C-alpha positions, 0 to 999 in steps of 0.5 A, a space after each residue: 500499500 501507498 502512503 498518501 499526505 492523507 496516511 500521515 495526517 492522519 498518524 501525526 494527529 493520532 499520536 499527538 491527541 495524546 500529549 497536547 493535539 497540536 500537529 507539532 509539524 506541518 503538511 505543506 511547506 512553511 518557513 521559519 524553521 518550522 517542520 514539514 511533511 510532504 509525500 510523493 511517490 509513497 515516500 515521506 519527506 520531513 524538511 526544515 527550511 528558515 529563510 528560504 535554505 533547507 536545514 533537514 531534509 530526510 525521507 522514509 518509507 516507513 510511517 512509524 519511523 516518520 512518527 518518531 521523527 515528530 515525536 522527537 521534535 515534538 517532545 523536546 519543544 514541550 520538554 523545553 518549554 516545562 523545562 522554563 516554566 520549573 526553573 525556580 524550583 532547582 538551584 541557579 547552578 544545575 544542569 537545565 538540561 537534566 530537567 527537560 531531558 527527564 520531561 522528554 523522556 517521560 513524554 515520549 514514553 506516554 508515546 511508545 516506551 521503545 522511544 522513551 529508550 532509545 532516547 534516554 540511551 543516547 544522553 550519554 552522547 548526545 549531552 556529555 556530563 550530563 548522568 542518566 542517575 540523575 535524569 532519572 532522578 529527577 522530579 518531574 511532579 
């Protein structure tokens, strides 16, 4: 079965409804570094442009892989917003990455536990100096 833009829209909306109900991605060309998705001949294109310059362009024929990309992008933005609102609760010298990483894991876990585990496993390489024990122990309530 060939993937259509309608299939992608339905899958993204079903997934993001589990977060906050926003698409977190456009389905037509956007600028300002906002990701958009198009489908050509059954291939899904994830594109990010800013000021007319293409910053990212990934392709996949796997709808689940695209959903993972959307989930990572959406939960990153949501986790950063959450962390900014929590800064007053913690010492000023605390590494702010710990909070947003903990929140992003929690948000990803709502969608797919495997995605959350993969993201968590990549933290040491992606964020040198951040200890997984600190991320796991970070209060989210």
